[in-house]
N, C-alpha and C positions, 0 to 999 in steps of 0.2 A: 653519774655522767661526768662529774669533775675529774674522777680517778681515770676514766677511760680517756678523756681529753689530755691529761697529763702523761699518761703511759704512751699515747699515740704520738707524742712529740719525738720520741726516740726514732721510730722508723721513718718519720717525716725527715729528720736530719739526715739520715743515711740515704734515703731515696732522693732527696734534692741534690745530694753530692753526685750521685751517679747519673741523674738526668741531665747535668751540665747546665747550660744556660737557660733552659726552660724549667730547671728543677724547682725554683721558687714558685713560678707561675702555675705549672701543672700540678706540682706536687702539693701545693697548698689546698687546691680544690679537692684533689683525691684524699688528702689527709682528713680534711673536715668532714667530707662525705662518708668516708669509712669509720671516722669517730662516731658520727651520728647513727650509723648502721649498727656498730658494736654496742653502743650505749642502749639503743632501742632493743636489740636482741637480748642483751643481758636483762633489761627490764621485763621482757616477756618470760625469759627462762627463770628468773628469780621471783616471778609473780607480783612484781610491781604494778603490772597493768591488769591484774585480776579484777574483774567487776566493772571494767569500763564498757562503755556502750559499743555496739557494733559499728555505729558511725565513726566513733574515735578510732577504733581498731583499723577500719578500712582507710581512714585518713593517714594513719601512721604507715600502713603497708603501701599505700600509693606514694607517699613521700619517699619511702625507701626504693621503690621501683624508679621513680624519677631521678634519685640520686644515683642509682646504678646505671641508668641510661646516660646521665651526665658524665660519669666517669668514663664510660665507654667512648663517648664523644671526645673527651679530653685525650684519652689514650690514642685514638685514631688520628686526631689532629697532631699530636706529638709525633706519631710515627711518620706522618707526611713531612713534617719539618725535618726530622732526624735523617730521612733518606735523601733530602736534597742536598 
C-alpha cells in the first residue's frame, strides 16, 4: 500500500495542475480514493486477502463502492463550478 501511495502522487501532481484552482481540493480526494482502490485491488489480485472472512471482504467492497460514489460526487461538483 505504501508503494501504491507513493506512485499515485505523480498523477495527483499532474491532475492538480490541470484542474486549476480546485485541483488541490478535488484532486486530493480523488487521489486518496483511487490509491485505496488500487491498493485493495492489488491485495486481492496478489492473494494478500486470501482466507479473510466474508464479512471483511464485504466491508472492503462496500468501502470501495462508497469511495467510487464519492469520486463521482466530487467530479460532478467540480463540473458545476467549472461551467460557471
